[in-house]
N, C-alpha and C positions, 0 to 999 in steps of 0.2 A: 109764446114760447118759439117767437122766431129772436128775438133779442137775450133768450138764454144761449142757443145756437151762435148768434153772432160773438158773443161774449168769450163761447166755446172756444168758439177757432181765433181771435184773438189771443183767449188766456196761451191757446197751444204754438201759437207763433212764436209768442214770447219766452215761455219756455224752452219752447225749442231754441232759440238765440241764445239763450243763458245756457242751456247742456252742452250746444256748441262749443260757444267761450270754455265754459269749465271744461270740458275734456281738452284740448288742447293748454288749457293752462297745466291740468293735472298732471296730463301726460309731460312734457317740458320738463316741470319736477321728478317726475317719475326717471325718464333720461337724464338730468344731470345729478340723480343722486348713483343710478350704475356707473354712470361713468365715472362719479369718483372712485367708485365703489372697484371699479376697473382699473385705475388711475393705483387703489392703495393695495391692491392682492396680487398687481405685476403680473396681469395673466397674460399668457404667450399667445392666445389667440388677438386679431389685430379687434381693436375698440370699436369700430363703427359691428365687425361680425357679432359678436358678444353682447353690443347692447340689443344690437336687432332682435336677437335671436332671443331676448331676455322683457324685450317692450309688451310683445303681444301678450305675455303673460299678463302685467301689469295693468296694460290697456283692457284687458273683460274685467279686470276688479273692479277697475273704473266706470267703467260702464253700469254695470249691475249697481254700487252705488251712487251712478249719477241717475239714471232711470228713478232711482227711488227716492235719492232726496230733492232732481227736480221736476219729475213729474208724478209720479203719487204721493206724494205728501202732499204738497201744496191744494190737488183738484179733490184727495181726501176731506185736505182743511176747511174748504169751498163745499163742499158737498157738505158735512155735515154743520158748517154756519147755515145754508142754506135750510136742512129740514131745523135747526133747534130752531133760529128764527121764524118758522112759519107754524 
């Protein structure tokens, strides 16, 4: 039981590192797409204000998908593997 607890802690640390790296990577990609949209549309407002107003919406969607893809699916797979192998 103690080994399972240690494995879970190491797994959560590793998944958290993956989550943080992926979040910043995907957020920077969303910021670049928004900046390109601003340039192509010729918005009258300043670029930073326009991008900052819309990046929060994109970041919330990124968070939801990352939680599912980084935490839920691997942990569910691990639980299914342990349950099926016993």
